[in-house]
C-alpha positions as MATLAB code, in Angstrom:
seq = 'MNHIRRALLSARRPVRPSSLALLRCRRTFSYTPRLQASENEDAFLSQFKNTSIFGKLADKPEALMALRDFAELMKAQGIDANTPPSAFQMMKLAANSEFREAAQKVVSELQKAGVDLTSQDTIQELMGLSKKVGGN';
ca = [
      91.822  125.423  265.705;
      91.747  128.910  264.305;
      89.214  127.764  261.834;
      86.911  126.418  264.563;
      87.253  129.645  266.582;
      86.199  131.735  263.549;
      83.207  129.485  262.964;
      82.103  129.887  266.592;
      82.576  133.670  266.570;
      80.654  134.072  263.345;
      77.802  132.003  264.758;
      77.503  134.347  267.785;
      77.552  137.518  265.717;
      74.055  138.838  264.888;
      73.241  138.595  261.244;
      72.247  141.892  259.650;
      69.318  141.600  257.306;
      69.696  142.910  253.816;
      68.237  146.286  252.912;
      65.409  144.550  251.073;
      64.475  142.683  254.242;
      64.541  145.979  256.178;
      62.078  147.531  253.759;
      59.677  144.631  254.160;
      59.800  144.811  257.957;
      59.190  148.535  258.363;
      55.868  149.600  259.705;
      53.802  152.021  257.763;
      52.684  155.249  259.357;
      49.043  155.900  259.925;
      47.352  158.977  261.239;
      43.986  160.136  262.404;
      42.716  163.355  260.868;
      42.528  166.283  263.274;
      39.125  167.353  264.414;
      38.500  170.920  263.416;
      36.646  173.291  265.660;
      33.164  173.969  264.392;
      30.207  175.907  265.609;
      27.457  173.925  267.257;
      24.792  173.503  264.582;
      22.098  173.553  267.243;
      23.076  177.083  268.342;
      20.661  178.649  265.856;
      17.902  176.251  266.788;
      18.322  176.818  270.513;
      18.172  180.601  269.988;
      15.264  180.267  267.553;
      13.197  178.327  270.111;
      13.123  181.451  272.304;
      11.422  183.615  269.650;
       7.748  184.360  269.122;
       8.114  183.132  265.538;
       8.916  179.642  266.801;
       5.803  179.737  268.961;
       3.718  180.302  265.840;
       5.522  177.586  263.873;
       5.727  174.928  266.588;
       2.436  173.276  265.650;
       2.769  173.805  261.881;
       4.752  170.853  260.458;
       4.334  172.054  256.857;
       6.100  175.323  257.642;
       8.890  173.558  259.521;
       9.399  171.123  256.636;
       9.504  173.995  254.145;
      12.161  175.728  256.262;
      14.159  172.503  256.553;
      14.015  171.894  252.794;
      15.038  175.494  252.143;
      18.033  175.176  254.491;
      19.113  171.947  252.765;
      18.860  173.633  249.378;
      20.982  176.537  250.616;
      23.644  174.093  251.853;
      23.568  172.259  248.529;
      24.135  175.572  246.742;
      27.195  176.253  248.931;
      25.666  179.027  251.039;
      26.962  179.195  254.614;
      24.215  180.035  257.101;
      26.652  181.921  259.359;
      27.821  184.455  256.779;
      25.787  186.560  254.379;
      26.010  185.480  250.732;
      28.096  187.516  248.326;
      26.510  189.481  245.490;
      27.584  186.791  243.026;
      26.012  184.038  245.147;
      22.783  186.036  245.382;
      22.709  186.433  241.586;
      23.225  182.673  241.169;
      20.406  181.977  243.635;
      18.058  184.412  241.906;
      18.682  182.637  238.601;
      17.990  179.217  240.142;
      14.331  178.225  239.637;
      14.530  175.549  242.354;
      15.640  178.212  244.865;
      12.854  180.586  243.844;
      10.218  177.858  244.247;
      11.559  176.871  247.677;
      11.633  180.516  248.811;
       8.043  181.041  247.658;
       6.969  177.893  249.498;
       8.635  179.116  252.707;
       6.960  182.506  252.456;
       3.520  180.999  251.810;
       3.880  178.485  254.673;
       5.028  181.222  257.067;
       2.043  183.354  256.064;
      -0.293  180.389  256.649;
       1.261  179.982  260.105;
       0.560  183.624  260.901;
       4.085  185.021  260.590;
       4.085  188.449  258.931;
       7.457  188.840  257.215;
       6.779  192.511  256.491;
       6.285  193.345  260.167;
       9.066  195.434  261.681;
       8.915  193.364  264.891;
       9.494  190.122  262.988;
      12.398  191.608  261.029;
      14.003  192.933  264.212;
      13.594  189.559  265.910;
      15.227  187.735  262.999;
      18.067  190.271  262.776;
      18.689  190.011  266.513;
      18.719  186.244  266.221;
      21.297  186.289  263.432;
      23.519  188.634  265.461;
      23.355  186.369  268.533;
      24.221  183.240  266.563;
      26.779  184.934  264.299;
      28.607  186.402  267.284;
      28.524  190.007  265.996;
];
């Protein structure tokens, strides 16, 4: 009778799985990377649309494409548009023939569009624009 009682009690007791079984049943952790705060990339464009320079460039697709290509080249070279490049970065850019060609193309397209880069008004407008976007 004792033997039957032990058999019944052992049948009611929950069976603990082995440690190997526990490892197989555990769920793995997953995570979603945090979104980092970043400046709205359209902030420069929205400010630039309010300038007289944009008015001159609005109907000149060649000039806009040259500016776009120049911005892409700057990104590819690791230059952040929101901070001025260091002296070392400027030396690297000056030595880069692809950069020099793109810069010359931008200047020639801007001149064709009627933008005078030597004008004090144009320089002031661009400097004011960079201060508004940069937050200084």
